[in-house]
C-alpha positions in Angstrom: 15.2 1.5 5.2 12.8 4.4 4.6 11.1 5.7 7.7 7.3 5.9 8.2 7.1 9.7 7.4 9.0 9.2 4.1 6.7 6.4 3.1 3.6 8.4 4.0 5.0 11.4 1.9 5.6 9.1 -1.1 2.2 7.5 -0.9 0.5 10.9 -0.5 2.3 12.1 -3.6 0.6 9.3 -5.5 -2.8 10.4 -4.1 -4.3 11.7 -7.4 -3.8 8.3 -9.0 -5.7 6.6 -6.1 -9.0 8.6 -6.2 -10.9 5.8 -7.9 -9.7 3.1 -5.5 -12.9 2.8 -3.5 -11.4 0.5 -0.8 -9.4 0.5 2.5 -6.0 -1.1 2.3 -3.7 -1.6 5.3 0.1 -2.0 4.8 1.7 -4.0 7.6 5.4 -3.2 7.5 7.2 -6.4 8.5 10.5 -4.8 9.5 9.1 -2.0 11.7 5.9 -3.4 13.2 4.1 -0.3 11.8 0.9 -0.2 9.9 -0.3 2.3 7.4 -3.9 2.6 6.3 -4.8 3.9 2.8 -8.5 4.9 2.8 -9.7 5.3 -0.8 -13.4 5.2 0.0 -13.9 9.0 0.0 -13.2 11.6 -2.7 -9.7 12.3 -1.7 -7.7 9.3 -0.6 -5.9 9.5 2.8 -3.0 7.5 4.2 -2.1 7.6 7.8 -0.3 5.5 10.4 -2.9 3.1 11.9 -3.3 0.4 14.5 -2.3 -3.1 13.3 -5.9 -4.3 13.7 -7.5 -1.4 11.8 -10.4 -2.6 9.5 -9.4 -2.9 5.9 -10.7 -4.7 2.7 -7.2 -6.0 2.0 -4.0 -6.2 4.1 -0.6 -6.1 2.4 2.4 -7.3 4.4 5.8 -6.3 3.2 9.0 -4.6 4.2 9.5 -0.8 4.2 12.1 -1.1 1.5 9.8 -3.2 -0.7 6.9 -0.7 -0.2 9.2 2.1 -1.2 10.2 0.2 -4.4 6.6 -0.6 -5.2 5.6 3.1 -4.8 8.5 4.2 -7.0 7.7 1.5 -9.7 11.0 -0.3 -9.2 9.3 -3.5 -8.0 6.5 -5.2 -9.8 3.6 -6.1 -7.5 3.2 -9.5 -9.2 6.9 -10.3 -8.9 6.9 -9.3 -5.2 3.8 -11.5 -4.6 5.3 -14.4 -6.5 8.6 -14.3 -4.7 7.0 -13.9 -1.2 8.1 -10.3 -0.6 4.4 -9.3 -0.6 1.7 -11.2 1.3 -1.9 -10.4 0.6 -4.8 -11.1 3.1 -8.3 -10.4 1.9 -9.3 -9.4 -1.6 -6.6 -10.1 -4.1 -8.7 -8.1 -6.6 -8.4 -5.0 -4.4 -4.6 -5.5 -4.4 -4.6 -5.8 -8.2 -6.6 -2.6 -8.5 -4.1 -0.7 -6.3 -1.3 -2.1 -8.4 -2.9 -0.8 -11.6 -3.6 2.6 -10.1 0.0 2.9 -8.9 1.2 2.1 -12.5 -0.7 5.2 -13.9 1.3 8.3 -14.5 
């Protein structure tokens, strides 16, 4: 299981792809009770550890392993959602936009 620092590093490496996101997305990691907040509302996106109740346009609940696989492109967001590995609260459109931005290379 990747630790929080490793996940933050991986997400930050994808930062250039996320500049046009325009939303705040919270990742609730189900296996560690940790939350990460991706703020794509400014020019340069930021991702930091956050409180579990931090305001966000969309909340994605998944395990640390599945988040690492999503970031690396080894797990399809649609497959993760369809199989229950990924739960989405809030705007599904925002989640789809994030998925399309992570697919860009």
